[in-house]
C-alpha positions in Angstrom: 40.6 -40.4 -29.6 40.4 -38.7 -32.8 42.2 -37.3 -35.6 40.6 -35.0 -38.3 42.5 -34.0 -41.8 39.6 -32.1 -43.1 38.4 -35.2 -45.2 34.6 -34.7 -44.0 32.1 -32.9 -46.0 30.3 -31.7 -43.6 33.2 -30.1 -41.5 35.7 -28.7 -43.6 39.2 -28.2 -42.7 38.5 -24.1 -42.6 35.9 -24.8 -40.3 37.7 -27.2 -38.2 40.6 -24.4 -37.9 38.4 -21.4 -37.2 37.1 -23.5 -33.8 41.2 -23.8 -32.8 41.7 -20.2 -33.5 38.9 -19.5 -31.0 40.7 -22.2 -28.5 43.9 -20.3 -28.6 42.4 -16.7 -28.5 40.4 -18.0 -25.4 37.2 -16.8 -27.2 35.9 -20.6 -26.9 37.5 -23.6 -24.3 37.5 -27.2 -24.3 37.4 -29.0 -20.6 40.2 -31.2 -20.4 39.5 -33.6 -18.2 43.2 -35.6 -17.9 46.7 -35.6 -19.9 48.4 -38.5 -20.7 52.2 -37.9 -21.9 54.0 -39.8 -24.4 52.5 -42.6 -26.5 53.4 -45.2 -23.8 50.3 -43.9 -22.4 48.0 -44.3 -25.1 46.6 -47.4 -23.4 46.3 -45.6 -20.6 44.1 -42.9 -22.2 41.9 -45.2 -24.1 40.8 -47.2 -20.4 40.3 -43.5 -19.1 38.1 -42.5 -22.2 36.2 -46.2 -22.6 35.9 -45.7 -18.6 33.4 -42.9 -19.0 34.5 -41.6 -15.7 35.9 -38.2 -16.9 33.7 -35.3 -18.3 36.0 -33.7 -20.8 38.9 -34.4 -23.3 40.9 -37.3 -22.5 44.6 -35.5 -23.8 47.6 -37.4 -25.5 50.3 -34.9 -25.7 53.6 -36.0 -27.6 
């Protein structure tokens, strides 16, 4: 699980925003393995991530 606010010097926020733009316009895709809804499911999402069973991103939707 990750969060990014542009603090890394090797990945400026502008580059990250460009990636999000490409995703939004369907120029690239991000495979989603599983979606969990709500903060109460963060623990289950973390267990799924650590299990290594999934290929793709584990998403927690707020």
